[in-house]
C-alpha positions as CSV (number, residue, x, y, z in Angstrom):
1,M,53.7,-83.9,27.9
2,A,50.0,-84.3,27.4
3,K,48.9,-86.0,24.3
4,R,47.1,-83.7,21.9
5,K,43.6,-84.8,20.7
6,R,43.4,-85.2,17.0
7,L,40.6,-83.2,15.4
8,E,38.5,-84.8,12.7
9,A,36.2,-83.1,10.2
10,P,32.5,-83.8,10.8
11,S,30.8,-86.2,8.6
12,T,27.8,-85.5,6.4
13,D,25.5,-87.1,9.0
14,D,27.0,-84.9,11.7
15,L,26.4,-81.8,9.7
16,S,22.8,-82.8,9.0
17,R,22.2,-83.5,12.7
18,I,23.7,-80.1,13.7
19,E,21.6,-78.2,11.2
20,A,18.4,-80.0,12.4
21,E,19.2,-79.1,16.0
22,Y,19.8,-75.4,15.2
23,R,16.5,-75.2,13.3
24,S,14.6,-76.8,16.2
25,E,16.1,-74.3,18.7
26,T,15.4,-71.1,16.6
27,R,12.0,-72.1,15.3
28,D,10.1,-69.7,17.6
29,R,12.5,-66.8,17.0
30,G,12.7,-67.0,13.2
31,A,15.3,-68.6,11.0
32,L,17.6,-65.6,11.0
33,A,20.0,-64.2,13.6
34,P,18.9,-60.8,15.0
35,I,21.4,-58.8,12.9
36,A,20.3,-60.7,9.8
37,Q,16.6,-60.0,10.7
38,V,17.3,-56.2,10.9
39,A,19.1,-56.3,7.6
40,A,16.2,-58.2,6.0
41,D,13.6,-55.7,7.4
42,S,15.6,-52.8,6.0
43,A,15.9,-54.4,2.6
44,R,12.1,-54.9,2.5
45,A,11.4,-51.3,3.7
46,G,13.2,-49.6,0.8
47,H,15.9,-50.1,-1.8
48,V,19.4,-49.0,-1.3
49,Q,20.1,-45.6,-3.0
50,T,23.2,-44.7,-4.9
51,S,25.2,-41.7,-3.9
52,E,24.0,-39.8,-7.0
53,A,20.4,-40.5,-6.0
54,R,21.0,-39.2,-2.5
55,E,22.6,-36.0,-3.9
56,A,19.7,-35.4,-6.2
57,Q,17.3,-35.8,-3.3
58,A,19.2,-33.3,-1.2
59,R,19.2,-30.8,-4.1
60,D,15.4,-31.2,-4.4
61,R,14.9,-30.5,-0.7
62,S,17.1,-27.4,-1.0
63,D,15.3,-26.2,-4.1
64,A,11.9,-26.6,-2.4
65,E,13.1,-24.6,0.6
66,A,14.5,-21.9,-1.6
67,L,11.2,-21.7,-3.6
68,R,9.2,-21.4,-0.4
69,A,11.5,-18.6,0.9
70,A,11.3,-16.7,-2.5
71,R,7.6,-17.0,-2.6
72,D,7.3,-15.6,0.9
73,K,9.4,-12.6,-0.2
74,G,7.3,-12.0,-3.3
75,L,10.0,-13.1,-5.7
76,V,8.0,-15.8,-7.5
77,M,5.7,-15.2,-10.4
78,L,2.4,-17.1,-10.6
79,D,-0.2,-17.3,-13.4
80,L,-3.4,-17.2,-11.5
81,P,-6.9,-17.8,-12.9
82,L,-8.9,-14.5,-12.7
83,A,-11.7,-16.3,-10.9
84,E,-9.4,-17.0,-8.0
85,I,-8.7,-13.3,-7.2
86,D,-11.0,-11.2,-5.0
87,A,-10.4,-7.5,-6.0
88,D,-12.6,-6.2,-3.2
89,D,-11.4,-8.1,-0.2
90,M,-9.4,-5.0,0.8
91,M,-10.9,-1.5,0.5
92,R,-9.6,0.1,-2.6
93,D,-8.0,3.6,-2.6
94,R,-9.4,4.6,-6.0
95,I,-13.0,5.8,-6.3
96,A,-13.1,6.4,-10.1
97,L,-11.3,5.2,-13.2
98,D,-10.7,7.2,-16.3
99,D,-12.4,5.5,-19.3
100,E,-9.9,6.7,-21.8
101,E,-6.9,5.6,-19.7
102,M,-8.5,2.2,-19.2
103,A,-9.0,1.8,-23.0
104,E,-5.4,2.6,-23.5
105,L,-4.4,0.1,-20.9
106,R,-6.5,-2.7,-22.5
107,H,-5.0,-2.0,-25.9
108,S,-1.5,-2.1,-24.5
109,I,-2.1,-5.4,-22.7
110,S,-3.8,-6.9,-25.8
111,E,-0.9,-5.9,-28.0
112,H,2.1,-6.4,-25.8
113,G,1.0,-8.5,-22.8
114,L,1.0,-7.6,-19.2
115,R,4.4,-5.9,-18.5
116,L,4.0,-5.6,-14.7
117,P,2.4,-8.3,-12.6
118,I,-0.3,-7.6,-10.0
119,E,0.4,-8.3,-6.3
120,V,-1.8,-10.6,-4.2
121,Y,-2.0,-12.3,-0.9
122,A,-3.5,-15.6,0.2
123,L,-7.0,-15.2,1.8
124,P,-7.1,-16.6,5.3
125,T,-10.4,-18.3,4.4
126,P,-11.1,-18.9,0.7
127,K,-14.4,-17.5,-0.6
128,G,-15.7,-20.2,-3.0
129,D,-13.2,-20.3,-5.9
130,Q,-11.5,-17.1,-4.7
131,R,-8.3,-17.8,-2.9
132,Y,-6.3,-14.6,-3.2
133,G,-6.9,-10.9,-2.3
134,L,-5.6,-8.1,-4.4
135,I,-3.0,-5.6,-3.0
136,S,-1.9,-3.7,-6.1
137,G,-2.8,-3.8,-9.8
138,Y,-6.5,-3.0,-9.6
139,R,-6.6,-1.3,-13.0
140,R,-4.5,-4.1,-14.6
141,L,-6.8,-6.8,-13.2
142,L,-10.0,-5.0,-14.4
143,A,-8.4,-4.5,-17.9
144,V,-7.6,-8.2,-18.2
145,R,-11.0,-9.2,-17.1
146,A,-12.5,-6.9,-19.7
147,L,-10.4,-8.3,-22.4
148,L,-11.5,-11.9,-21.4
149,A,-15.1,-10.8,-21.6
150,M,-14.6,-9.0,-24.9
151,T,-12.5,-11.7,-26.7
152,G,-13.0,-14.9,-24.9
153,E,-9.3,-15.7,-25.6
154,A,-7.6,-18.2,-23.2
155,R,-4.6,-16.0,-22.8
156,F,-6.7,-13.5,-20.8
157,A,-8.1,-16.2,-18.5
158,T,-5.1,-15.9,-16.2
159,I,-3.0,-13.0,-15.0
160,R,0.6,-12.9,-13.8
161,A,0.9,-12.2,-10.1
162,V,3.4,-11.9,-7.3
163,L,2.3,-13.7,-4.1
164,T,3.3,-11.9,-1.0
165,A,2.5,-12.4,2.7
166,P,1.9,-9.0,4.4
167,A,2.2,-9.2,8.2
168,T,-0.8,-7.0,8.7
169,M,-3.5,-5.3,6.7
170,G,-1.7,-2.1,7.5
171,E,1.3,-3.2,5.4
172,A,-1.1,-4.2,2.6
173,F,-2.6,-0.7,2.6
174,V,0.8,0.9,2.5
175,A,1.8,-1.2,-0.5
176,M,-1.4,-0.4,-2.4
177,V,-1.0,3.4,-1.8
178,E,2.7,3.4,-2.6
179,E,2.1,1.6,-5.9
180,N,-0.6,4.0,-7.0
181,E,1.3,7.1,-5.9
182,I,4.3,6.0,-8.0
183,R,2.5,4.9,-11.1
184,S,-0.7,6.9,-11.3
185,G,-1.1,9.5,-8.5
186,L,-4.3,9.5,-6.5
187,S,-6.5,12.5,-6.3
188,H,-6.4,14.7,-3.1
189,F,-9.8,13.3,-2.1
190,E,-8.8,9.7,-2.7
191,R,-5.7,10.2,-0.5
192,G,-7.9,11.5,2.3
193,R,-10.5,8.8,1.8
194,V,-8.0,5.9,2.0
195,A,-6.4,7.3,5.1
196,V,-9.8,7.3,6.9
197,L,-10.8,3.9,5.6
198,A,-7.4,2.4,6.6
199,A,-7.7,3.9,10.1
200,Q,-10.9,1.7,10.5
201,T,-8.9,-1.5,10.1
202,D,-6.7,-3.1,12.8
203,G,-3.5,-2.0,11.0
204,F,-3.6,1.6,12.2
205,A,-4.2,3.4,15.5
206,D,-6.2,6.3,14.0
207,T,-6.4,8.5,11.0
208,E,-3.3,10.5,11.9
209,D,-1.3,7.2,12.2
210,A,-2.6,6.1,8.8
211,I,-1.6,9.3,7.2
212,E,1.9,9.2,8.7
213,R,2.5,5.6,7.5
214,L,0.7,5.6,4.2
215,F,2.4,8.8,3.0
216,A,5.6,8.5,4.9
217,S,7.7,9.5,1.9
218,A,5.5,12.6,1.2
219,S,6.5,16.1,2.3
220,K,5.1,17.6,5.5
221,A,3.0,20.0,3.4
222,K,1.5,17.1,1.4
223,R,0.6,15.2,4.5
224,S,-1.1,18.4,5.8
225,K,-3.2,18.5,2.6
226,V,-4.1,14.8,3.1
227,R,-5.3,15.6,6.6
228,G,-7.6,18.3,5.2
229,F,-9.2,16.0,2.6
230,A,-9.5,13.3,5.3
231,L,-11.5,15.7,7.3
232,I,-13.7,16.4,4.3
233,F,-14.4,12.7,3.7
234,E,-15.2,12.2,7.4
235,E,-17.6,15.1,7.6
236,L,-19.1,15.3,4.1
237,G,-18.0,12.2,2.2
238,D,-21.6,10.7,2.2
239,L,-23.0,13.9,0.6
240,I,-20.4,15.0,-1.9
241,A,-21.5,13.8,-5.4
242,F,-18.5,15.0,-7.4
243,P,-15.4,14.5,-5.3
244,K,-13.0,14.6,-8.3
245,A,-13.9,18.2,-8.9
246,L,-12.4,19.2,-5.5
247,N,-9.0,20.4,-6.5
248,E,-6.4,21.5,-3.9
249,R,-7.6,25.1,-3.5
250,R,-11.3,24.1,-3.2
251,G,-10.5,21.3,-0.8
252,L,-8.4,23.4,1.6
253,R,-11.2,26.1,1.7
254,I,-13.7,23.4,2.7
255,A,-11.3,21.9,5.3
256,Q,-10.8,25.3,6.9
257,A,-14.5,26.0,7.0
258,L,-15.0,22.6,8.7
259,R,-12.3,23.5,11.3
260,S,-14.1,26.8,11.9
261,G,-17.3,25.0,12.8
262,G,-19.1,25.1,9.4
263,A,-19.9,21.3,9.1
264,G,-23.6,21.8,9.8
265,A,-24.1,24.5,7.2
266,L,-22.1,22.7,4.5
267,R,-24.1,19.5,5.1
268,D,-27.4,21.4,5.0
269,V,-26.6,22.9,1.6
270,L,-25.4,19.6,0.1
271,A,-28.5,17.9,1.3
272,A,-30.8,20.5,-0.2
273,A,-29.0,21.7,-3.3
274,E,-29.9,20.4,-6.8
275,R,-26.6,19.3,-8.2
276,T,-26.7,18.4,-11.8
277,D,-22.9,18.6,-12.3
278,A,-19.7,19.3,-10.4
279,E,-19.8,23.1,-11.0
280,A,-23.4,23.3,-9.6
281,E,-22.3,21.4,-6.5
282,W,-19.3,23.7,-6.0
283,E,-21.4,26.8,-6.5
284,A,-23.7,25.7,-3.7
285,L,-20.7,25.0,-1.5
286,E,-19.0,28.3,-2.3
287,N,-22.0,30.4,-1.3
288,V,-21.8,28.9,2.2
289,L,-18.0,29.1,2.3
290,K,-18.1,32.8,1.6
291,E,-20.4,33.3,4.6
292,I,-18.3,31.2,6.9
293,E,-15.1,32.9,5.8
294,A,-16.6,36.4,6.3
295,G,-17.9,35.6,9.8
296,P,-15.9,35.4,13.1
297,T,-14.2,32.1,13.9
298,D,-15.4,30.2,16.9
299,P,-12.2,29.2,18.8
300,R,-14.0,26.3,20.4
301,R,-14.4,24.7,17.0
302,G,-10.7,24.5,16.4
303,G,-8.7,26.0,13.5
304,R,-6.5,29.0,13.5
305,P,-8.3,32.3,14.3
306,K,-8.1,35.0,11.8
307,A,-5.7,37.8,12.7
308,E,-6.8,41.4,12.3
309,K,-4.7,43.0,9.6
310,P,-3.3,46.3,10.8
311,A,-3.8,49.4,8.8
312,P,-0.8,50.6,6.7
313,V,1.4,53.1,8.4
314,V,2.0,56.3,6.4
315,V,5.1,58.4,7.1
316,R,5.3,61.9,5.5
317,I,8.9,62.7,4.6
318,D,8.1,66.1,3.0
319,D,5.5,67.7,0.9
320,A,6.4,65.5,-2.1
321,V,7.2,62.1,-0.6
322,N,5.1,59.8,1.6
323,V,6.3,56.3,2.7
324,W,3.9,53.5,3.5
325,A,4.8,50.6,5.9
326,D,2.5,47.6,5.4
327,E,2.6,43.8,5.6
328,D,1.5,40.9,3.3
329,E,1.8,37.1,3.4
330,Q,5.5,37.4,2.7
331,G,6.2,39.8,5.6
332,P,6.7,43.5,6.3
333,M,7.2,45.8,3.3
334,I,8.0,49.5,2.7
335,R,6.5,51.2,-0.3
336,L,7.5,54.6,-1.9
337,P,5.1,56.6,-4.0
338,K,5.0,56.0,-7.7
339,G,7.4,58.2,-9.7
340,T,9.9,58.5,-6.9
341,S,13.3,59.4,-8.3
342,P,15.7,56.4,-8.6
343,L,18.3,58.4,-6.7
344,I,16.0,58.8,-3.8
345,V,15.2,55.1,-3.9
346,Q,18.9,54.2,-3.9
347,A,19.7,56.6,-1.1
348,F,16.8,55.2,0.9
349,I,18.1,51.6,0.5
350,M,21.7,52.6,1.5
351,D,20.4,54.3,4.7
352,L,18.3,51.2,5.5
353,K,21.3,49.0,4.9
354,R,23.4,51.1,7.4
355,I,20.6,50.9,10.0
356,V,20.4,47.1,9.7
357,E,24.2,46.6,9.8
358,N,24.5,48.9,12.9
359,G,21.8,47.0,14.7
């Protein structure tokens, strides 16, 4: 059996010698082993966080992401300085504001604050201090600006706003029109005007596309009226001085005259007439409209030609009773002479009923 070697603990001198040799061998690589060096570098780079701190940091990141998402969806309210909002970056649909209504709005905001925020979007390129463009809330913004000028109070220096990010200017126009239609309806002329102006942006293909999208929730008849007033704005908008006086009936007469080829005559009278007020302007227009309506329609100019109304048909029943067959806007009608006996009327109706039932 081999004799085992007896191990002896190193002496103090031996330990000193070993330590000196290790230091001389690792002088160029640093005094720490690689894993120890990595740990030291990590310790210097940042302190070790507790689990509670890591959870709080994760919640902060989640809250920040949720805030950005809510802001993009228009769910976040901001208090914006008035000077940062450009009310005219986008063409407005309104052309006139009622002074009495604006005074009532200023009084309401002064007494009760702004109940409904305005809607803005970030300008692609800021204009000096202005960083936001206005979508809806034009009257509210003007009212708060007026209150700041009148009172100088700090509470009117900012306005509550919702920041949204419309994909196109077309979407912004739709939002503006919808808000005004719901809260304070636009006039017929303003509807036609905004459709034409919107069509001039990149958001719509043409005026027809603008009308269909801006007034998508409106009835077919209402969109037809908008088309008429859009035509008026296109042909006469630069000459009409009192567009608010054009009610539905007047506007539709002008639109029909334009479709019948009367644009030149209407422009001539507007350019020459002395118009001191709305009624004077309408009187000048109506004189030309009557001439256009009385004359023949040029089919090359578009519009529906006037149908010749047939003369009433008179059928003599006997020496005492004549029956007239005529037609109005509601359809054909049969008229008996005044004073006809109710028994004759009833018998006539029963005979007519039998004829209809038997085909």
